[in-house]
mmCIF file of the protein (N, C-alpha, C, O) and its ligand, coordinates in Angstrom:
data_MODEL
# 
_entry.id   MODEL 
# 
loop_
_entity.id 
_entity.type 
_entity.pdbx_number_of_molecules 
1 polymer     1 
2 non-polymer 1 
# 
_entity_poly.entity_id                      1 
_entity_poly.type                           'polypeptide(L)' 
_entity_poly.nstd_linkage                   no 
_entity_poly.nstd_monomer                   no 
_entity_poly.pdbx_seq_one_letter_code       MAPIDDPVKRKIARYHLLEKSVCRRCGALNPIKATKCRRCHSKDLRPKKRELTK 
_entity_poly.pdbx_seq_one_letter_code_can   MAPIDDPVKRKIARYHLLEKSVCRRCGALNPIKATKCRRCHSKDLRPKKRELTK 
_entity_poly.pdbx_strand_id                 A 
# 
loop_
_entity_poly_seq.entity_id 
_entity_poly_seq.num 
_entity_poly_seq.mon_id 
_entity_poly_seq.hetero 
1 1  MET n 
1 2  ALA n 
1 3  PRO n 
1 4  ILE n 
1 5  ASP n 
1 6  ASP n 
1 7  PRO n 
1 8  VAL n 
1 9  LYS n 
1 10 ARG n 
1 11 LYS n 
1 12 ILE n 
1 13 ALA n 
1 14 ARG n 
1 15 TYR n 
1 16 HIS n 
1 17 LEU n 
1 18 LEU n 
1 19 GLU n 
1 20 LYS n 
1 21 SER n 
1 22 VAL n 
1 23 CYS n 
1 24 ARG n 
1 25 ARG n 
1 26 CYS n 
1 27 GLY n 
1 28 ALA n 
1 29 LEU n 
1 30 ASN n 
1 31 PRO n 
1 32 ILE n 
1 33 LYS n 
1 34 ALA n 
1 35 THR n 
1 36 LYS n 
1 37 CYS n 
1 38 ARG n 
1 39 ARG n 
1 40 CYS n 
1 41 HIS n 
1 42 SER n 
1 43 LYS n 
1 44 ASP n 
1 45 LEU n 
1 46 ARG n 
1 47 PRO n 
1 48 LYS n 
1 49 LYS n 
1 50 ARG n 
1 51 GLU n 
1 52 LEU n 
1 53 THR n 
1 54 LYS n 
# 
loop_
_struct_asym.id 
_struct_asym.entity_id 
A 1 
B 2 
# 
loop_
_chem_comp.id 
_chem_comp.type 
_chem_comp.mon_nstd_flag 
ALA 'L-peptide linking' y 
ARG 'L-peptide linking' y 
ASN 'L-peptide linking' y 
ASP 'L-peptide linking' y 
CYS 'L-peptide linking' y 
GLU 'L-peptide linking' y 
GLY 'peptide linking'   y 
HIS 'L-peptide linking' y 
ILE 'L-peptide linking' y 
LEU 'L-peptide linking' y 
LYS 'L-peptide linking' y 
MET 'L-peptide linking' y 
PRO 'L-peptide linking' y 
SER 'L-peptide linking' y 
THR 'L-peptide linking' y 
TYR 'L-peptide linking' y 
VAL 'L-peptide linking' y 
ZN  non-polymer         . 
# 
_pdbx_entity_nonpoly.entity_id   2 
_pdbx_entity_nonpoly.name        ? 
_pdbx_entity_nonpoly.comp_id     ZN 
# 
_pdbx_nonpoly_scheme.asym_id         B 
_pdbx_nonpoly_scheme.entity_id       2 
_pdbx_nonpoly_scheme.mon_id          ZN 
_pdbx_nonpoly_scheme.ndb_seq_num     1 
_pdbx_nonpoly_scheme.pdb_seq_num     101 
_pdbx_nonpoly_scheme.auth_seq_num    101 
_pdbx_nonpoly_scheme.pdb_mon_id      ZN 
_pdbx_nonpoly_scheme.auth_mon_id     ZN 
_pdbx_nonpoly_scheme.pdb_strand_id   A 
_pdbx_nonpoly_scheme.pdb_ins_code    . 
# 
loop_
_atom_site.group_PDB 
_atom_site.id 
_atom_site.type_symbol 
_atom_site.label_atom_id 
_atom_site.label_alt_id 
_atom_site.label_comp_id 
_atom_site.label_asym_id 
_atom_site.label_entity_id 
_atom_site.label_seq_id 
_atom_site.pdbx_PDB_ins_code 
_atom_site.Cartn_x 
_atom_site.Cartn_y 
_atom_site.Cartn_z 
_atom_site.occupancy 
_atom_site.B_iso_or_equiv 
_atom_site.pdbx_formal_charge 
_atom_site.auth_seq_id 
_atom_site.auth_comp_id 
_atom_site.auth_asym_id 
_atom_site.auth_atom_id 
_atom_site.pdbx_PDB_model_num 
ATOM   1   N  N  . MET A 1 1  ? 153.282 -70.520 62.614 1.00 0.00 ? 1   MET A N  1 
ATOM   2   C  CA . MET A 1 1  ? 153.690 -70.294 64.073 1.00 0.00 ? 1   MET A CA 1 
ATOM   3   C  C  . MET A 1 1  ? 153.923 -71.663 64.747 1.00 0.00 ? 1   MET A C  1 
ATOM   4   O  O  . MET A 1 1  ? 153.144 -72.605 64.600 1.00 0.00 ? 1   MET A O  1 
ATOM   5   N  N  . ALA A 1 2  ? 155.019 -71.713 65.479 1.00 0.00 ? 2   ALA A N  1 
ATOM   6   C  CA . ALA A 1 2  ? 155.317 -72.904 66.180 1.00 0.00 ? 2   ALA A CA 1 
ATOM   7   C  C  . ALA A 1 2  ? 154.459 -73.040 67.443 1.00 0.00 ? 2   ALA A C  1 
ATOM   8   O  O  . ALA A 1 2  ? 154.089 -72.037 68.055 1.00 0.00 ? 2   ALA A O  1 
ATOM   9   N  N  . PRO A 1 3  ? 154.138 -74.310 67.840 1.00 0.00 ? 3   PRO A N  1 
ATOM   10  C  CA . PRO A 1 3  ? 153.404 -74.405 69.099 1.00 0.00 ? 3   PRO A CA 1 
ATOM   11  C  C  . PRO A 1 3  ? 154.356 -74.179 70.293 1.00 0.00 ? 3   PRO A C  1 
ATOM   12  O  O  . PRO A 1 3  ? 155.575 -74.288 70.159 1.00 0.00 ? 3   PRO A O  1 
ATOM   13  N  N  . ILE A 1 4  ? 153.800 -73.878 71.401 1.00 0.00 ? 4   ILE A N  1 
ATOM   14  C  CA . ILE A 1 4  ? 154.652 -73.550 72.543 1.00 0.00 ? 4   ILE A CA 1 
ATOM   15  C  C  . ILE A 1 4  ? 155.274 -74.798 73.089 1.00 0.00 ? 4   ILE A C  1 
ATOM   16  O  O  . ILE A 1 4  ? 154.569 -75.610 73.688 1.00 0.00 ? 4   ILE A O  1 
ATOM   17  N  N  . ASP A 1 5  ? 156.568 -74.995 72.913 1.00 0.00 ? 5   ASP A N  1 
ATOM   18  C  CA . ASP A 1 5  ? 157.271 -76.240 73.386 1.00 0.00 ? 5   ASP A CA 1 
ATOM   19  C  C  . ASP A 1 5  ? 158.006 -75.938 74.590 1.00 0.00 ? 5   ASP A C  1 
ATOM   20  O  O  . ASP A 1 5  ? 158.365 -76.854 75.330 1.00 0.00 ? 5   ASP A O  1 
ATOM   21  N  N  . ASP A 1 6  ? 158.274 -74.661 74.863 1.00 0.00 ? 6   ASP A N  1 
ATOM   22  C  CA . ASP A 1 6  ? 159.087 -74.258 76.036 1.00 0.00 ? 6   ASP A CA 1 
ATOM   23  C  C  . ASP A 1 6  ? 158.219 -74.571 77.293 1.00 0.00 ? 6   ASP A C  1 
ATOM   24  O  O  . ASP A 1 6  ? 157.161 -73.974 77.494 1.00 0.00 ? 6   ASP A O  1 
ATOM   25  N  N  . PRO A 1 7  ? 158.720 -75.556 78.155 1.00 0.00 ? 7   PRO A N  1 
ATOM   26  C  CA . PRO A 1 7  ? 157.935 -75.841 79.388 1.00 0.00 ? 7   PRO A CA 1 
ATOM   27  C  C  . PRO A 1 7  ? 157.845 -74.673 80.307 1.00 0.00 ? 7   PRO A C  1 
ATOM   28  O  O  . PRO A 1 7  ? 156.872 -74.571 81.055 1.00 0.00 ? 7   PRO A O  1 
ATOM   29  N  N  . VAL A 1 8  ? 158.782 -73.799 80.300 1.00 0.00 ? 8   VAL A N  1 
ATOM   30  C  CA . VAL A 1 8  ? 158.773 -72.623 81.203 1.00 0.00 ? 8   VAL A CA 1 
ATOM   31  C  C  . VAL A 1 8  ? 157.579 -71.717 80.797 1.00 0.00 ? 8   VAL A C  1 
ATOM   32  O  O  . VAL A 1 8  ? 156.797 -71.257 81.629 1.00 0.00 ? 8   VAL A O  1 
ATOM   33  N  N  . LYS A 1 9  ? 157.489 -71.487 79.433 1.00 0.00 ? 9   LYS A N  1 
ATOM   34  C  CA . LYS A 1 9  ? 156.418 -70.663 78.953 1.00 0.00 ? 9   LYS A CA 1 
ATOM   35  C  C  . LYS A 1 9  ? 155.039 -71.327 79.229 1.00 0.00 ? 9   LYS A C  1 
ATOM   36  O  O  . LYS A 1 9  ? 154.071 -70.667 79.605 1.00 0.00 ? 9   LYS A O  1 
ATOM   37  N  N  . ARG A 1 10 ? 155.004 -72.657 79.024 1.00 0.00 ? 10  ARG A N  1 
ATOM   38  C  CA . ARG A 1 10 ? 153.741 -73.311 79.297 1.00 0.00 ? 10  ARG A CA 1 
ATOM   39  C  C  . ARG A 1 10 ? 153.289 -73.165 80.706 1.00 0.00 ? 10  ARG A C  1 
ATOM   40  O  O  . ARG A 1 10 ? 152.108 -72.965 80.991 1.00 0.00 ? 10  ARG A O  1 
ATOM   41  N  N  . LYS A 1 11 ? 154.307 -73.276 81.646 1.00 0.00 ? 11  LYS A N  1 
ATOM   42  C  CA . LYS A 1 11 ? 154.022 -73.146 83.041 1.00 0.00 ? 11  LYS A CA 1 
ATOM   43  C  C  . LYS A 1 11 ? 153.457 -71.725 83.354 1.00 0.00 ? 11  LYS A C  1 
ATOM   44  O  O  . LYS A 1 11 ? 152.484 -71.565 84.091 1.00 0.00 ? 11  LYS A O  1 
ATOM   45  N  N  . ILE A 1 12 ? 154.098 -70.753 82.776 1.00 0.00 ? 12  ILE A N  1 
ATOM   46  C  CA . ILE A 1 12 ? 153.655 -69.318 82.986 1.00 0.00 ? 12  ILE A CA 1 
ATOM   47  C  C  . ILE A 1 12 ? 152.222 -69.177 82.453 1.00 0.00 ? 12  ILE A C  1 
ATOM   48  O  O  . ILE A 1 12 ? 151.371 -68.544 83.077 1.00 0.00 ? 12  ILE A O  1 
ATOM   49  N  N  . ALA A 1 13 ? 151.978 -69.791 81.271 1.00 0.00 ? 13  ALA A N  1 
ATOM   50  C  CA . ALA A 1 13 ? 150.651 -69.606 80.659 1.00 0.00 ? 13  ALA A CA 1 
ATOM   51  C  C  . ALA A 1 13 ? 149.611 -70.258 81.577 1.00 0.00 ? 13  ALA A C  1 
ATOM   52  O  O  . ALA A 1 13 ? 148.549 -69.685 81.821 1.00 0.00 ? 13  ALA A O  1 
ATOM   53  N  N  . ARG A 1 14 ? 149.923 -71.471 82.089 1.00 0.00 ? 14  ARG A N  1 
ATOM   54  C  CA . ARG A 1 14 ? 148.952 -72.141 82.965 1.00 0.00 ? 14  ARG A CA 1 
ATOM   55  C  C  . ARG A 1 14 ? 148.728 -71.356 84.258 1.00 0.00 ? 14  ARG A C  1 
ATOM   56  O  O  . ARG A 1 14 ? 147.610 -71.235 84.760 1.00 0.00 ? 14  ARG A O  1 
ATOM   57  N  N  . TYR A 1 15 ? 149.828 -70.836 84.769 1.00 0.00 ? 15  TYR A N  1 
ATOM   58  C  CA . TYR A 1 15 ? 149.747 -70.040 85.947 1.00 0.00 ? 15  TYR A CA 1 
ATOM   59  C  C  . TYR A 1 15 ? 148.802 -68.884 85.799 1.00 0.00 ? 15  TYR A C  1 
ATOM   60  O  O  . TYR A 1 15 ? 148.012 -68.592 86.696 1.00 0.00 ? 15  TYR A O  1 
ATOM   61  N  N  . HIS A 1 16 ? 148.882 -68.223 84.664 1.00 0.00 ? 16  HIS A N  1 
ATOM   62  C  CA . HIS A 1 16 ? 147.980 -67.089 84.452 1.00 0.00 ? 16  HIS A CA 1 
ATOM   63  C  C  . HIS A 1 16 ? 146.576 -67.539 84.223 1.00 0.00 ? 16  HIS A C  1 
ATOM   64  O  O  . HIS A 1 16 ? 145.646 -66.809 84.566 1.00 0.00 ? 16  HIS A O  1 
ATOM   65  N  N  . LEU A 1 17 ? 146.363 -68.726 83.649 1.00 0.00 ? 17  LEU A N  1 
ATOM   66  C  CA . LEU A 1 17 ? 144.983 -69.229 83.467 1.00 0.00 ? 17  LEU A CA 1 
ATOM   67  C  C  . LEU A 1 17 ? 144.356 -69.431 84.832 1.00 0.00 ? 17  LEU A C  1 
ATOM   68  O  O  . LEU A 1 17 ? 143.164 -69.186 85.014 1.00 0.00 ? 17  LEU A O  1 
ATOM   69  N  N  . LEU A 1 18 ? 145.128 -69.862 85.763 1.00 0.00 ? 18  LEU A N  1 
ATOM   70  C  CA . LEU A 1 18 ? 144.554 -70.224 87.113 1.00 0.00 ? 18  LEU A CA 1 
ATOM   71  C  C  . LEU A 1 18 ? 144.369 -68.968 87.957 1.00 0.00 ? 18  LEU A C  1 
ATOM   72  O  O  . LEU A 1 18 ? 143.553 -68.945 88.878 1.00 0.00 ? 18  LEU A O  1 
ATOM   73  N  N  . GLU A 1 19 ? 145.107 -67.954 87.647 1.00 0.00 ? 19  GLU A N  1 
ATOM   74  C  CA . GLU A 1 19 ? 145.098 -66.729 88.576 1.00 0.00 ? 19  GLU A CA 1 
ATOM   75  C  C  . GLU A 1 19 ? 143.973 -65.827 88.085 1.00 0.00 ? 19  GLU A C  1 
ATOM   76  O  O  . GLU A 1 19 ? 144.187 -64.739 87.551 1.00 0.00 ? 19  GLU A O  1 
ATOM   77  N  N  . LYS A 1 20 ? 142.760 -66.341 88.296 1.00 0.00 ? 20  LYS A N  1 
ATOM   78  C  CA . LYS A 1 20 ? 141.609 -65.523 88.012 1.00 0.00 ? 20  LYS A CA 1 
ATOM   79  C  C  . LYS A 1 20 ? 140.604 -65.492 89.124 1.00 0.00 ? 20  LYS A C  1 
ATOM   80  O  O  . LYS A 1 20 ? 140.509 -66.389 89.961 1.00 0.00 ? 20  LYS A O  1 
ATOM   81  N  N  . SER A 1 21 ? 139.823 -64.362 89.087 1.00 0.00 ? 21  SER A N  1 
ATOM   82  C  CA . SER A 1 21 ? 138.725 -64.317 90.028 1.00 0.00 ? 21  SER A CA 1 
ATOM   83  C  C  . SER A 1 21 ? 137.436 -64.478 89.233 1.00 0.00 ? 21  SER A C  1 
ATOM   84  O  O  . SER A 1 21 ? 137.325 -64.011 88.100 1.00 0.00 ? 21  SER A O  1 
ATOM   85  N  N  . VAL A 1 22 ? 136.434 -65.169 89.869 1.00 0.00 ? 22  VAL A N  1 
ATOM   86  C  CA . VAL A 1 22 ? 135.180 -65.270 89.188 1.00 0.00 ? 22  VAL A CA 1 
ATOM   87  C  C  . VAL A 1 22 ? 134.108 -64.565 90.023 1.00 0.00 ? 22  VAL A C  1 
ATOM   88  O  O  . VAL A 1 22 ? 133.997 -64.784 91.229 1.00 0.00 ? 22  VAL A O  1 
ATOM   89  N  N  . CYS A 1 23 ? 133.328 -63.722 89.363 1.00 0.00 ? 23  CYS A N  1 
ATOM   90  C  CA . CYS A 1 23 ? 132.323 -62.949 90.029 1.00 0.00 ? 23  CYS A CA 1 
ATOM   91  C  C  . CYS A 1 23 ? 131.157 -63.925 90.420 1.00 0.00 ? 23  CYS A C  1 
ATOM   92  O  O  . CYS A 1 23 ? 130.680 -64.723 89.613 1.00 0.00 ? 23  CYS A O  1 
ATOM   93  N  N  . ARG A 1 24 ? 130.741 -63.800 91.704 1.00 0.00 ? 24  ARG A N  1 
ATOM   94  C  CA . ARG A 1 24 ? 129.654 -64.672 92.140 1.00 0.00 ? 24  ARG A CA 1 
ATOM   95  C  C  . ARG A 1 24 ? 128.301 -64.134 91.619 1.00 0.00 ? 24  ARG A C  1 
ATOM   96  O  O  . ARG A 1 24 ? 127.292 -64.840 91.634 1.00 0.00 ? 24  ARG A O  1 
ATOM   97  N  N  . ARG A 1 25 ? 128.308 -62.920 91.178 1.00 0.00 ? 25  ARG A N  1 
ATOM   98  C  CA . ARG A 1 25 ? 127.022 -62.376 90.722 1.00 0.00 ? 25  ARG A CA 1 
ATOM   99  C  C  . ARG A 1 25 ? 126.804 -62.644 89.294 1.00 0.00 ? 25  ARG A C  1 
ATOM   100 O  O  . ARG A 1 25 ? 125.736 -63.143 88.935 1.00 0.00 ? 25  ARG A O  1 
ATOM   101 N  N  . CYS A 1 26 ? 127.736 -62.353 88.442 1.00 0.00 ? 26  CYS A N  1 
ATOM   102 C  CA . CYS A 1 26 ? 127.527 -62.522 87.004 1.00 0.00 ? 26  CYS A CA 1 
ATOM   103 C  C  . CYS A 1 26 ? 128.400 -63.523 86.351 1.00 0.00 ? 26  CYS A C  1 
ATOM   104 O  O  . CYS A 1 26 ? 128.244 -63.819 85.166 1.00 0.00 ? 26  CYS A O  1 
ATOM   105 N  N  . GLY A 1 27 ? 129.362 -64.077 87.137 1.00 0.00 ? 27  GLY A N  1 
ATOM   106 C  CA . GLY A 1 27 ? 130.231 -65.126 86.554 1.00 0.00 ? 27  GLY A CA 1 
ATOM   107 C  C  . GLY A 1 27 ? 131.327 -64.663 85.628 1.00 0.00 ? 27  GLY A C  1 
ATOM   108 O  O  . GLY A 1 27 ? 131.964 -65.477 84.959 1.00 0.00 ? 27  GLY A O  1 
ATOM   109 N  N  . ALA A 1 28 ? 131.550 -63.386 85.581 1.00 0.00 ? 28  ALA A N  1 
ATOM   110 C  CA . ALA A 1 28 ? 132.567 -62.901 84.734 1.00 0.00 ? 28  ALA A CA 1 
ATOM   111 C  C  . ALA A 1 28 ? 133.928 -63.209 85.331 1.00 0.00 ? 28  ALA A C  1 
ATOM   112 O  O  . ALA A 1 28 ? 134.093 -63.274 86.549 1.00 0.00 ? 28  ALA A O  1 
ATOM   113 N  N  . LEU A 1 29 ? 134.869 -63.391 84.474 1.00 0.00 ? 29  LEU A N  1 
ATOM   114 C  CA . LEU A 1 29 ? 136.266 -63.635 84.937 1.00 0.00 ? 29  LEU A CA 1 
ATOM   115 C  C  . LEU A 1 29 ? 136.957 -62.270 85.066 1.00 0.00 ? 29  LEU A C  1 
ATOM   116 O  O  . LEU A 1 29 ? 136.823 -61.403 84.202 1.00 0.00 ? 29  LEU A O  1 
ATOM   117 N  N  . ASN A 1 30 ? 137.695 -62.106 86.163 1.00 0.00 ? 30  ASN A N  1 
ATOM   118 C  CA . ASN A 1 30 ? 138.407 -60.885 86.417 1.00 0.00 ? 30  ASN A CA 1 
ATOM   119 C  C  . ASN A 1 30 ? 139.824 -61.181 86.775 1.00 0.00 ? 30  ASN A C  1 
ATOM   120 O  O  . ASN A 1 30 ? 140.117 -62.311 87.165 1.00 0.00 ? 30  ASN A O  1 
ATOM   121 N  N  . PRO A 1 31 ? 140.714 -60.253 86.669 1.00 0.00 ? 31  PRO A N  1 
ATOM   122 C  CA . PRO A 1 31 ? 142.073 -60.471 87.208 1.00 0.00 ? 31  PRO A CA 1 
ATOM   123 C  C  . PRO A 1 31 ? 142.070 -60.850 88.621 1.00 0.00 ? 31  PRO A C  1 
ATOM   124 O  O  . PRO A 1 31 ? 141.178 -60.429 89.357 1.00 0.00 ? 31  PRO A O  1 
ATOM   125 N  N  . ILE A 1 32 ? 143.006 -61.620 89.058 1.00 0.00 ? 32  ILE A N  1 
ATOM   126 C  CA . ILE A 1 32 ? 143.088 -62.045 90.404 1.00 0.00 ? 32  ILE A CA 1 
ATOM   127 C  C  . ILE A 1 32 ? 143.192 -60.821 91.339 1.00 0.00 ? 32  ILE A C  1 
ATOM   128 O  O  . ILE A 1 32 ? 142.696 -60.845 92.465 1.00 0.00 ? 32  ILE A O  1 
ATOM   129 N  N  . LYS A 1 33 ? 143.810 -59.814 90.873 1.00 0.00 ? 33  LYS A N  1 
ATOM   130 C  CA . LYS A 1 33 ? 144.052 -58.636 91.689 1.00 0.00 ? 33  LYS A CA 1 
ATOM   131 C  C  . LYS A 1 33 ? 142.897 -57.687 91.736 1.00 0.00 ? 33  LYS A C  1 
ATOM   132 O  O  . LYS A 1 33 ? 142.932 -56.714 92.490 1.00 0.00 ? 33  LYS A O  1 
ATOM   133 N  N  . ALA A 1 34 ? 141.861 -57.937 90.948 1.00 0.00 ? 34  ALA A N  1 
ATOM   134 C  CA . ALA A 1 34 ? 140.724 -57.091 90.835 1.00 0.00 ? 34  ALA A CA 1 
ATOM   135 C  C  . ALA A 1 34 ? 139.969 -57.104 92.153 1.00 0.00 ? 34  ALA A C  1 
ATOM   136 O  O  . ALA A 1 34 ? 139.860 -58.178 92.746 1.00 0.00 ? 34  ALA A O  1 
ATOM   137 N  N  . THR A 1 35 ? 139.459 -56.040 92.640 1.00 0.00 ? 35  THR A N  1 
ATOM   138 C  CA . THR A 1 35 ? 138.658 -55.995 93.804 1.00 0.00 ? 35  THR A CA 1 
ATOM   139 C  C  . THR A 1 35 ? 137.175 -55.870 93.444 1.00 0.00 ? 35  THR A C  1 
ATOM   140 O  O  . THR A 1 35 ? 136.297 -56.188 94.246 1.00 0.00 ? 35  THR A O  1 
ATOM   141 N  N  . LYS A 1 36 ? 136.921 -55.411 92.246 1.00 0.00 ? 36  LYS A N  1 
ATOM   142 C  CA . LYS A 1 36 ? 135.548 -55.278 91.818 1.00 0.00 ? 36  LYS A CA 1 
ATOM   143 C  C  . LYS A 1 36 ? 135.436 -55.986 90.445 1.00 0.00 ? 36  LYS A C  1 
ATOM   144 O  O  . LYS A 1 36 ? 136.394 -56.048 89.674 1.00 0.00 ? 36  LYS A O  1 
ATOM   145 N  N  . CYS A 1 37 ? 134.226 -56.514 90.179 1.00 0.00 ? 37  CYS A N  1 
ATOM   146 C  CA . CYS A 1 37 ? 133.976 -57.126 88.925 1.00 0.00 ? 37  CYS A CA 1 
ATOM   147 C  C  . CYS A 1 37 ? 133.945 -56.040 87.847 1.00 0.00 ? 37  CYS A C  1 
ATOM   148 O  O  . CYS A 1 37 ? 133.307 -55.000 88.009 1.00 0.00 ? 37  CYS A O  1 
ATOM   149 N  N  . ARG A 1 38 ? 134.654 -56.310 86.740 1.00 0.00 ? 38  ARG A N  1 
ATOM   150 C  CA . ARG A 1 38 ? 134.739 -55.354 85.643 1.00 0.00 ? 38  ARG A CA 1 
ATOM   151 C  C  . ARG A 1 38 ? 133.404 -55.292 84.897 1.00 0.00 ? 38  ARG A C  1 
ATOM   152 O  O  . ARG A 1 38 ? 133.182 -54.307 84.194 1.00 0.00 ? 38  ARG A O  1 
ATOM   153 N  N  . ARG A 1 39 ? 132.522 -56.246 84.995 1.00 0.00 ? 39  ARG A N  1 
ATOM   154 C  CA . ARG A 1 39 ? 131.257 -56.223 84.274 1.00 0.00 ? 39  ARG A CA 1 
ATOM   155 C  C  . ARG A 1 39 ? 130.119 -55.624 85.088 1.00 0.00 ? 39  ARG A C  1 
ATOM   156 O  O  . ARG A 1 39 ? 129.402 -54.765 84.575 1.00 0.00 ? 39  ARG A O  1 
ATOM   157 N  N  . CYS A 1 40 ? 129.926 -56.036 86.315 1.00 0.00 ? 40  CYS A N  1 
ATOM   158 C  CA . CYS A 1 40 ? 128.801 -55.616 87.125 1.00 0.00 ? 40  CYS A CA 1 
ATOM   159 C  C  . CYS A 1 40 ? 129.286 -54.858 88.358 1.00 0.00 ? 40  CYS A C  1 
ATOM   160 O  O  . CYS A 1 40 ? 128.443 -54.438 89.151 1.00 0.00 ? 40  CYS A O  1 
ATOM   161 N  N  . HIS A 1 41 ? 130.563 -54.656 88.571 1.00 0.00 ? 41  HIS A N  1 
ATOM   162 C  CA . HIS A 1 41 ? 131.122 -53.863 89.700 1.00 0.00 ? 41  HIS A CA 1 
ATOM   163 C  C  . HIS A 1 41 ? 130.840 -54.519 91.022 1.00 0.00 ? 41  HIS A C  1 
ATOM   164 O  O  . HIS A 1 41 ? 131.081 -53.885 92.050 1.00 0.00 ? 41  HIS A O  1 
ATOM   165 N  N  . SER A 1 42 ? 130.377 -55.669 91.079 1.00 0.00 ? 42  SER A N  1 
ATOM   166 C  CA . SER A 1 42 ? 130.219 -56.372 92.352 1.00 0.00 ? 42  SER A CA 1 
ATOM   167 C  C  . SER A 1 42 ? 131.569 -56.673 92.996 1.00 0.00 ? 42  SER A C  1 
ATOM   168 O  O  . SER A 1 42 ? 132.537 -56.992 92.305 1.00 0.00 ? 42  SER A O  1 
ATOM   169 N  N  . LYS A 1 43 ? 131.626 -56.568 94.346 1.00 0.00 ? 43  LYS A N  1 
ATOM   170 C  CA . LYS A 1 43 ? 132.825 -56.965 95.057 1.00 0.00 ? 43  LYS A CA 1 
ATOM   171 C  C  . LYS A 1 43 ? 132.853 -58.374 95.470 1.00 0.00 ? 43  LYS A C  1 
ATOM   172 O  O  . LYS A 1 43 ? 133.817 -58.821 96.091 1.00 0.00 ? 43  LYS A O  1 
ATOM   173 N  N  . ASP A 1 44 ? 131.833 -59.097 95.149 1.00 0.00 ? 44  ASP A N  1 
ATOM   174 C  CA . ASP A 1 44 ? 131.716 -60.458 95.515 1.00 0.00 ? 44  ASP A CA 1 
ATOM   175 C  C  . ASP A 1 44 ? 132.440 -61.400 94.557 1.00 0.00 ? 44  ASP A C  1 
ATOM   176 O  O  . ASP A 1 44 ? 131.814 -62.122 93.782 1.00 0.00 ? 44  ASP A O  1 
ATOM   177 N  N  . LEU A 1 45 ? 133.771 -61.378 94.626 1.00 0.00 ? 45  LEU A N  1 
ATOM   178 C  CA . LEU A 1 45 ? 134.532 -62.174 93.788 1.00 0.00 ? 45  LEU A CA 1 
ATOM   179 C  C  . LEU A 1 45 ? 135.153 -63.378 94.544 1.00 0.00 ? 45  LEU A C  1 
ATOM   180 O  O  . LEU A 1 45 ? 135.497 -63.272 95.721 1.00 0.00 ? 45  LEU A O  1 
ATOM   181 N  N  . ARG A 1 46 ? 135.274 -64.433 93.894 1.00 0.00 ? 46  ARG A N  1 
ATOM   182 C  CA . ARG A 1 46 ? 135.964 -65.596 94.503 1.00 0.00 ? 46  ARG A CA 1 
ATOM   183 C  C  . ARG A 1 46 ? 137.128 -65.940 93.652 1.00 0.00 ? 46  ARG A C  1 
ATOM   184 O  O  . ARG A 1 46 ? 137.044 -65.847 92.427 1.00 0.00 ? 46  ARG A O  1 
ATOM   185 N  N  . PRO A 1 47 ? 138.234 -66.342 94.258 1.00 0.00 ? 47  PRO A N  1 
ATOM   186 C  CA . PRO A 1 47 ? 139.410 -66.783 93.486 1.00 0.00 ? 47  PRO A CA 1 
ATOM   187 C  C  . PRO A 1 47 ? 139.193 -68.092 92.757 1.00 0.00 ? 47  PRO A C  1 
ATOM   188 O  O  . PRO A 1 47 ? 138.690 -69.055 93.335 1.00 0.00 ? 47  PRO A O  1 
ATOM   189 N  N  . LYS A 1 48 ? 139.567 -68.130 91.498 1.00 0.00 ? 48  LYS A N  1 
ATOM   190 C  CA . LYS A 1 48 ? 139.408 -69.365 90.771 1.00 0.00 ? 48  LYS A CA 1 
ATOM   191 C  C  . LYS A 1 48 ? 140.772 -70.074 90.809 1.00 0.00 ? 48  LYS A C  1 
ATOM   192 O  O  . LYS A 1 48 ? 141.604 -69.876 89.924 1.00 0.00 ? 48  LYS A O  1 
ATOM   193 N  N  . LYS A 1 49 ? 140.982 -70.873 91.805 1.00 0.00 ? 49  LYS A N  1 
ATOM   194 C  CA . LYS A 1 49 ? 142.304 -71.499 91.911 1.00 0.00 ? 49  LYS A CA 1 
ATOM   195 C  C  . LYS A 1 49 ? 142.136 -73.041 91.977 1.00 0.00 ? 49  LYS A C  1 
ATOM   196 O  O  . LYS A 1 49 ? 141.320 -73.570 92.732 1.00 0.00 ? 49  LYS A O  1 
ATOM   197 N  N  . ARG A 1 50 ? 142.902 -73.686 91.198 1.00 0.00 ? 50  ARG A N  1 
ATOM   198 C  CA . ARG A 1 50 ? 142.834 -75.165 91.177 1.00 0.00 ? 50  ARG A CA 1 
ATOM   199 C  C  . ARG A 1 50 ? 144.227 -75.665 91.389 1.00 0.00 ? 50  ARG A C  1 
ATOM   200 O  O  . ARG A 1 50 ? 145.210 -74.968 91.140 1.00 0.00 ? 50  ARG A O  1 
ATOM   201 N  N  . GLU A 1 51 ? 144.298 -76.939 91.872 1.00 0.00 ? 51  GLU A N  1 
ATOM   202 C  CA . GLU A 1 51 ? 145.566 -77.571 92.036 1.00 0.00 ? 51  GLU A CA 1 
ATOM   203 C  C  . GLU A 1 51 ? 146.211 -77.827 90.637 1.00 0.00 ? 51  GLU A C  1 
ATOM   204 O  O  . GLU A 1 51 ? 145.538 -78.239 89.692 1.00 0.00 ? 51  GLU A O  1 
ATOM   205 N  N  . LEU A 1 52 ? 147.440 -77.585 90.556 1.00 0.00 ? 52  LEU A N  1 
ATOM   206 C  CA . LEU A 1 52 ? 148.121 -77.906 89.322 1.00 0.00 ? 52  LEU A CA 1 
ATOM   207 C  C  . LEU A 1 52 ? 148.301 -79.469 89.252 1.00 0.00 ? 52  LEU A C  1 
ATOM   208 O  O  . LEU A 1 52 ? 148.606 -80.120 90.251 1.00 0.00 ? 52  LEU A O  1 
ATOM   209 N  N  . THR A 1 53 ? 148.110 -79.990 88.110 1.00 0.00 ? 53  THR A N  1 
ATOM   210 C  CA . THR A 1 53 ? 148.261 -81.453 87.988 1.00 0.00 ? 53  THR A CA 1 
ATOM   211 C  C  . THR A 1 53 ? 149.702 -81.816 88.254 1.00 0.00 ? 53  THR A C  1 
ATOM   212 O  O  . THR A 1 53 ? 150.615 -81.179 87.729 1.00 0.00 ? 53  THR A O  1 
ATOM   213 N  N  . LYS A 1 54 ? 149.911 -82.820 89.052 1.00 0.00 ? 54  LYS A N  1 
ATOM   214 C  CA . LYS A 1 54 ? 151.238 -83.191 89.434 1.00 0.00 ? 54  LYS A CA 1 
ATOM   215 C  C  . LYS A 1 54 ? 151.698 -84.425 88.676 1.00 0.00 ? 54  LYS A C  1 
ATOM   216 O  O  . LYS A 1 54 ? 152.820 -84.890 88.876 1.00 0.00 ? 54  LYS A O  1 
HETATM 217 ZN ZN . ZN  B 2 .  ? 130.110 -59.439 88.035 1.00 0.00 2 101 ZN  A ZN 1 
# 
């Protein structure tokens, strides 16, 4: 398998890595669109967003 050399694909992959929510209760990663934690069903989610390195 070839490594991902396509910069567009890398950008998409990184974008998806950043688009996550972290549960404040159990620390599980959830989709950014999730309103409830998939593990403990808590609604106390915070977005895990970081600046992209420029
Ligand atoms: Zn949770």
